[in-house]
C-alpha positions in Angstrom: 0.0 0.0 0.0 1.3 3.4 -1.0 1.8 6.0 1.8 -0.6 8.9 1.6 0.5 12.3 0.4 0.7 15.0 3.1 -2.2 17.0 1.5 -4.4 13.9 1.6 -3.6 13.3 5.3 -4.3 17.0 6.0 -7.6 16.8 4.3 -8.6 13.7 6.2 -7.7 15.3 9.5 -9.8 18.4 8.6 -12.8 16.2 7.7 -12.3 14.1 10.9 -12.0 17.3 13.1 -15.1 18.8 11.5 -17.0 15.6 12.4 -15.6 15.7 15.9 -16.8 19.3 16.3 -20.3 18.2 15.3 -20.1 15.7 18.1 -18.7 18.3 20.5 -21.5 20.7 19.7 -24.0 18.2 21.2 -22.0 17.2 24.2 -23.1 18.7 27.6 -19.5 18.7 28.9 -18.4 21.3 26.4 -18.7 25.0 27.4 -21.6 26.9 25.7 -19.3 29.3 23.8 -17.3 26.4 22.4 -20.5 24.6 21.4 -21.7 27.7 19.5 -18.4 28.0 17.6 -18.1 24.2 17.0 -21.7 24.0 15.7 -21.2 26.9 13.3 -17.9 25.6 12.0 -19.1 22.0 11.7 -22.3 23.0 9.9 -20.4 25.0 7.4 -17.6 22.6 6.9 -19.9 19.6 6.5 -22.4 21.5 4.3 -22.7 20.3 0.7 -23.0 23.9 -0.4 -20.2 26.5 -0.2 -20.8 30.1 0.7 -18.4 31.1 -2.2 -18.9 28.6 -5.1 -15.7 26.8 -6.2 -16.1 28.0 -9.8 -15.4 31.6 -8.8 -11.7 32.1 -9.6 -9.3 32.1 -6.7 -11.7 33.1 -3.9 -13.9 30.1 -4.7 -11.4 27.8 -3.0 -10.5 30.4 -0.3 -13.1 29.0 2.1 -12.0 25.4 1.6 -8.3 26.3 2.1 -8.3 29.0 4.7 -11.7 29.8 6.3 -12.7 26.2 7.2 -9.3 25.1 8.7 -9.1 28.4 10.6 -12.6 28.0 12.0 -11.7 24.4 13.0 -8.5 25.6 14.7 -10.4 28.2 16.7 -13.1 25.8 17.8 -10.6 23.1 18.8 -8.7 25.6 21.0 -12.0 26.4 22.8 -12.7 22.7 23.7 -10.7 21.0 26.5 -8.0 18.7 25.0 -9.2 15.4 26.7 -12.7 15.9 25.3 -11.4 16.8 21.9 -9.4 13.6 21.8 -12.5 11.6 22.8 -14.5 13.3 20.0 -11.9 12.6 17.4 -12.0 8.9 18.3 -15.7 8.9 18.0 -15.6 10.8 14.7 -13.1 8.2 13.3 -15.6 5.4 13.9 -18.5 7.1 12.2 -19.5 7.1 8.6 -19.4 10.2 6.4 -21.3 13.0 8.2 -23.2 15.7 6.4 -24.9 18.9 7.6 -28.3 19.8 6.2 -28.5 22.7 8.7 -25.3 24.2 7.1 -26.8 23.7 3.6 -30.0 25.4 4.7 -28.1 28.4 6.1 -25.9 28.8 3.0 -28.9 28.4 0.7 -30.8 31.0 2.7 -27.9 33.4 2.4 -27.8 32.8 -1.4 -31.5 33.4 -1.7 -31.3 36.6 0.3 -28.4 37.9 -1.8 -30.3 37.1 -5.0 -33.5 38.8 -3.7 -31.5 41.9 -2.6 -29.8 42.0 -6.1 -33.1 41.7 -7.9 -34.7 44.4 -5.6 -31.7 46.7 -6.4 -32.0 46.1 -10.1 -35.7 46.8 -10.2 
C-alpha cells in the first residue's frame, strides 16, 4: 500500500475534526461558547453547499483552504483537549457525516443575496 500524500492526510484530518466538532456541539461537557463555535464551523464545513462557489476564480477555494481550517482551529482551541481527543476517536468510527443545517443556512444566504440583487436592479 502506498503512503498517503501530506495533502491527503491533512484533508482527512480536517474532515475528521469537522465531524468531531459536530459531536462536540452536542456534548453537555463542552462550554456553551465552544459549542456555538463548534456548531457553526461543523455546519459550514460539512455542508454540501459553499458560501463562495468553487467556480469563482481564486476566492472560490479560499473558504476550503483558509476559512474552514481556521474555524476548526479556533473551535478546537476552545474545547478541552481530553474531550477533543474523545470526540476525534468517536468521529473516526462514524460514517461520512453531512450537515443539512449548514446547507440550509448557506442556501438562505444565497436566496437573500439574490433577492436583494433583484430588488436593487428593479
